[in-house]
N, C-alpha and C positions, 0 to 999 in steps of 0.2 A: 181303270183306276180305281182305287181304294182310298175314299177322304175319312182324315181324321179333323175335327174343327175343337182347335183349341178355345175355351171357353175365360175369359178373363176367369180365374179365382179368387174368392175371398181372400188375401192372405194372413188369416187369423184374429183381425180386429171388426170383426161386424159393420166394416165400412161399406160404401156402394157406390162409391167411384173412386178412379186412379187415372193421373195421368201416365203419357208414355212421355219415358223423358229419353231415352236411346234404345234407335233400333239397332241388334247387334248380328242380325240376318236380313237379305233381302231377299226377293221373292224371285223362284227357282234355285238356289242355295241347299245343297243338301246338308240337312243337318242328323246330328247323333245324339243318342240317350241323353238327357242330362247335361246337353250342349247350352249353354247362354245364352237366351232369344229375346233380351229385353228386358233394360230397366223401368219401372213402375213410381211413381212417388203418389202416395198416400196422403192422408192429412198428416200421419203419424210418423210416417218415415219412407225411406228407399228402398227398392228391395227388388234383386235380380231372378227375373225368373227363367229356369234353365227346361229341356225340350221335357214331354213327357213320351216321344215320338222320336223315333229316326225314320225319317224321311225327307223328301222336299217339300220345299215352302212353297207353296200354291199361291196363296195370296196373304196380306197382312191387309188386316181390318182397318185400323187406324194408321195416321201419321203425330211424326213427333208435335207435342204439346195439344195432342186431340186430349178430351176426359171422356174415358169410356166405362161404362155402367160394366158392374163385376155380373158374370152370369150371361156376360153376351162373348158374340164372336170374338176373339183377338187375333189366332191365323189360324188358318186350313191348311193340311198335311195333305199329299200321296206318300201313302206308305206301304204302295203296292213295291215290293221287291227291295224291302228298306231304303226305300230312296232312291234307286234307282227309278233308269225310266223305264215307265210300262210298256210290256211285253203289246204287240198290235192284239185288239180286238176281234172275236170270231162274228162271225156274222149273227149268230144265234145266240150272244152273251148277252146276260144280264146285264140289269144299267147298277151302274158304277156303287157300291154300299158306302153310305157313309154313314161317321158316328160322332156324337157329339159328346167332348168328354166335358163333367162339370162337377168341378167342387160338390162335394158334400156339404147336405144343408147342416148348419149348427145346432145342436142341441145346446138351450141355453143353460139347461138347468143341467149341463154335462161339461158346461164351464165353472170352473174355481178353482182355487190356490192350486196353485203348482201345477194344472193342469188345464194349458189353452188350447179352446178349437181353432184348429189348422186345417190348410191344407193339406187331405196326406201326400207328403213327399216335400214339399217345402221346407220343414223342418220341427217337429214336434218338440213340446215341452217334456224334459224328466220330470218326477213327482217333487224336482228342488224348484222346481219352474226353472231351470238351466236353457235356453233352446237349444240341442245336441246338435244342433246346424244350424251357421249360421248363413244370412246372403248378404252381400258387401258389396256396396259400391264407393268411388271413393269422394267427398265428400264434392261442392262447388268453391272456384278458389276464392277465398274470401281473403285476398291480397288488400282489397280494397278495406277492411274492417279486419277490428280482433277478436276470435271468439270469447264466452266468457274462461275468464282463470280458472283455473277449476281448485283454487286458495285464495283466503284474502293472504296477506302480506303487507309488511312495511315497506314506504314510499321505497323506490331504490332509482338511482341517477339514470337517466335517457338511453338505453345503447343507441353506438355508434353506428353503427349496420344494424339494416332489418333485418330479424332471424328469415333465414332461407326454409316456405316451405315444403312438407315433402312431395313428391311427384302424384298428381290425380291420377288412379287408377283403377281397375277391378282385381282380384282378387287371382281367378282365369289368365287377366293377362299380365297379370305382374310373375305366375306359372310360368309363361310361355315367355316370357322374357328372361327370367330367372336359368331355366333349362337349355337355351339358345346362347348363355353368356353374354347376354345386354345387360349394359347396366340403364335401367328405363330413368334414370336419373337424367340423362343425358337429349332426351328426346323434350320435344316441343308437341301435346296434345291438338289433334284437329278432331276432336269433339266436341260437346258441350260444353259450356265454361273452361276450358281447355283439359279435359280428359285425354287421356292416352288411351287410344283405342289400340286393340289387335291389329287394325291394318298399320297403324305408326309405327310399331314393332316390324309388322312385315316387309315394311317400306326400308326399315333400318337396315334388317336384316339381309335383305337385297342389293345391300352398297350404297345409298342412299338416304343416310341418316341427317337429323336438322336438327340441332344444337338447341336446348331449351333457351329462350326467352330473357334477358337479361330481367332481372330484378332490382330497376333502382330506387330510389326513394320517393315517400311520397308526396302527390304534391303538394302545396301549401296553399294557404289564400281561398279565393273564393273561387277557383278551380275545382277546389276538391273536392271530390266525388263520397260518397258515404253511406253503408249499407243498411236500407231500410224494407221490412215486409218480405225478405229474401231476395231484394234485388239490389244491384249497384243501379243507387240514384244518378243522372247526370247532376252536374252539379247548379250552384246558384249562379252564377256568370254565365253557362249556358245552358240550361233544359229549358223548358216550356212552361212561358207564368202559368200554368195546367198541369197539371196531369194525373188520369186517372189510374188508378192499379187494381187486375180483376183478382177480386177477393177469394184465393182455394188456394189448396194446399196444406201447410203449416200455419197460412198465416188463416184461414177459415175456420181449422182447428180452433187454434188460440183462439179468434175471437168468438167463437159460439163458448167454447170451456168456461172464458174470462164471463161471460154477459149472465151462463145459467149459473155460475156459481155466484155472481154480482149479486143477483136478485133470489138465489133460492136457500142460500145458507147467512144467516145472522155475524158478517163480522163485528170480532172484538181486538185488541190489541193491549200487548204488551211488552214493554221494553227496559232494557238496562246495563249500564254500561260497567265493564268489569277492566282487569288490572291481566292484561294476557303473558304478561311477561316471560311467567314461568312456560310459557306453551312455547313460546320461540324459543328458549332456552335449551328447552327438551327435546325440539327439533336440529336445532347445531347440532346440540350434542351425538343425536341418533346418525344423523349424516357423516359424523364422521370414523361412524362404524365401519369396518371393514365389509361384513357380512352385510352390511345394509345398500352397499355402494349402488346397486343397481333396484332399491327400492326410492320414487320417487314422493317421500314425504313431504307433507304441507300442514298448514294450518286447518284446510277443510278435512284432513283425515282425523285431526281431535276434535275438532267440532260434531261430527260426525258420529264418532265413539260416544261422545259425552251426549249425543239425541238419541241415539239408543238405549245407551242406560237409563237413560230419564224413563225413558217409555218400560220398561223393565221394572221404575221403581213407579211410574204409576202408567200404567195399562190405558186407563180411559183416557190418555193424549192421541194413543194410536187406536181410535175411532172415527165411524163414519153413522150419519144419521141416513134411514134408511125411511125416506118419505111414505112411500108406498105400504112395508108393511110395519110401518110405525113401533118402526124397533130403531136403537142404537147397538151398530152393530162394532163390539171390540175384539180386536183381533191381537194375536201374541206372539206378532209375528212380524218385524218388518221389511216393509219394502220400499226401501230409503227412495226418495226421487232426487234429482237433481236437475234446479231449474240451470237450463246454456244455452246461452245465446249461440246460437252459429248460422253459418252462410245463407241459411234457410228459416231462419226466424226462433222463435225460442223454444225449444221442447224439454220434456221434464220425465228421461229415462228413467230407470230404477235400478239398484240393485235388491235380488230375490236373497231375502232371509239375511239385511244387511244384521241386525243382531245378535250372529251365532259367529260374527268375524271378529280377530285379534287383531291388533292394530298393522301388522303389514299385508295383509288378506286385505283390509279395508283399503289400503291405499294403496294395493293393489283392482280393485276392482273398479275403487273409483276414477284412475288415471286410466283404465282400460274405457270405463264410462263414458270421460269424457272429449279422449281422442275418440272412440264412433262417434261421437254425436259434433264432434267437427265436421270426422272427415264422412260425414252422411251416411254410414254405414249401423246404425242403432237400427234394430233389429223388432219387429212389429211386436215381440212378449218383451220387449224393454221398454217398451211404452203403456204397459198396461197392468193395474192393480197394485198402484200407488197406494203407502198407509200416510207416509207422515212425508216433509217435502226440505230439503233446503235451499234458498238461492242465494247468490254470492253479489253482493253488492261492492265489494271491499274495490277491487281493482279498477273499478271506473275509479276513486277516490271520493267513494260516497262514505259518509259518517254511517246513515240508516236509512232503512225502508219503511212502508207499510206493503207488503204482500198480500196477492190473493190469494184464496186457495184453491190447489185447483179441485175440482170437483170429485166427492166421493172421498175426503180424505178432511183431519178432522183440524187438521195445525200446517203450519209452515214456519218456519224460523228462518230470519233474515239477517245474513252478516256482512257487518260493514267494516272498512278498510281497520287497519291494526297501521299502530301509526303513533307516536312517542309524542307525550303531553305530559304537562303537569299532573302528580298523584299523590294524597297527601298518606305517605306510611311512617308510623309512629310520631304523630303530631310534627311530622317536617315532610316539605312538600320536595319532590325527588322524581327525577324523570323516569315516564316508566313505558311500556307497549299499553295503551289501550287498545278499546272495542267494544260496539256498543251492539249490542245484537237487540231482537225487536220476534213477537213470535204472534202472526196471525190464527186468530182458532173460530172454531164453529159455536157458537154464543149455545147454540140449542143444547147439545150436552155438554160440553167444557167449559163451565163457570170462571170467572176471576180466579177464584184462588187454587185452584186447581193450573189454570195457565201460570201465572203468577210460581208455584210452587216449581213445573217442571223449569220453567226459564232459570229461578235460581240455582234448581238442579245444574245446570248446562254452565250457568255460571261457576259457580264451584270446581269445574270439574276444568275446565279452561284456567283457573287458578294455579290451580292444583294437579294439571296432568298426570302427574308419576303417581301419586299418593292414588286419585282415582284409579287407574291402570291397575297396579300392583292389587287395591284391594277386589277389583272384580269387578 
């Protein structure tokens, strides 16, 4: 027998541990090269690990829910005969050879903008910082809570029927179902949080399909559950009088980041109310264009364009304070972070080089980013290197917020709801679409004057976006 031990890799974030979410193989399974083995969840993202070997699974070194240390044994393979049963050993045979596979150590000096140190074979960022291979896993079923909407919008009447959520599965399973002509939406998942697995597809193909459970209206009153720190809480009337929730994964990452930011960067904030009527009118007009029918344009698209434009005029806002080096780092490329309330908790993925995008490209990038955050398929590369951030509290009916800076950034912009309100135009009170925006900033390197100019620039952009877009 020739064994290979696959160690839990550092997937490119410099983290020290990960939780096993779903095993895709069992002991005794014969696997092929690059076959999905396991979903792991780090503090930043859920990643699907493919097999670096073709062979037979000899041992799984952890159970679902276990937190494993990076560079510790994850799976042992027998690779003799490419996964076939090993031949009987001769009486004089040498001891079995055992090899340990480990991710190469990261060199901190080699980790820079556009090139992130990652495990070889698990996705390498190109020169633009975009991963050339994405590892996807469908997210947790978030039917008990609504993730952050990608854009602020004016209040609209409540829908009479709840939206239908996309079936939860992984890309290999979706492809397998598609290749066999099976509509994956007709299945009910047996995996964690309703995840549709390969076994579910195989069961359906064998003639035993299971219809997806109907999603009725959410309960109301004291029996309503809510999503909190990445889990569905029991309702007030049915839950325990006191509940303790382990601090790990996304919750731990968020808690550590917020404490680090709050106690290392002196926060200050400025805010302003503005007339966003022309922004809403421009979006309504663009949505009627036949060439833009497949593009999901939203107020967040305009806000993102405005913030990137402000950074080009005031590069100091796109800066960070390097305490160790006693330097202020000014970056002339915007990696735009978008705070997203997901079923797993708060995460802030970013768009690399957002300042180089036009309106349509920005809309497409935002939609991909938000959809991946909702589905739990955000990649580690999308979670690092943020320089500026936008958080959107408008969909919750909130007018304003004073956000906390993500560590390593200089400013964060908060957007409130866009709603009809009285506004003075030419000395007359009229009804306009009004919005409030606020900016928190690191007062070590950004003073109130610069922050005010940047916020004023964003406000002016939103009040006349057509002119600003033409001006470039």
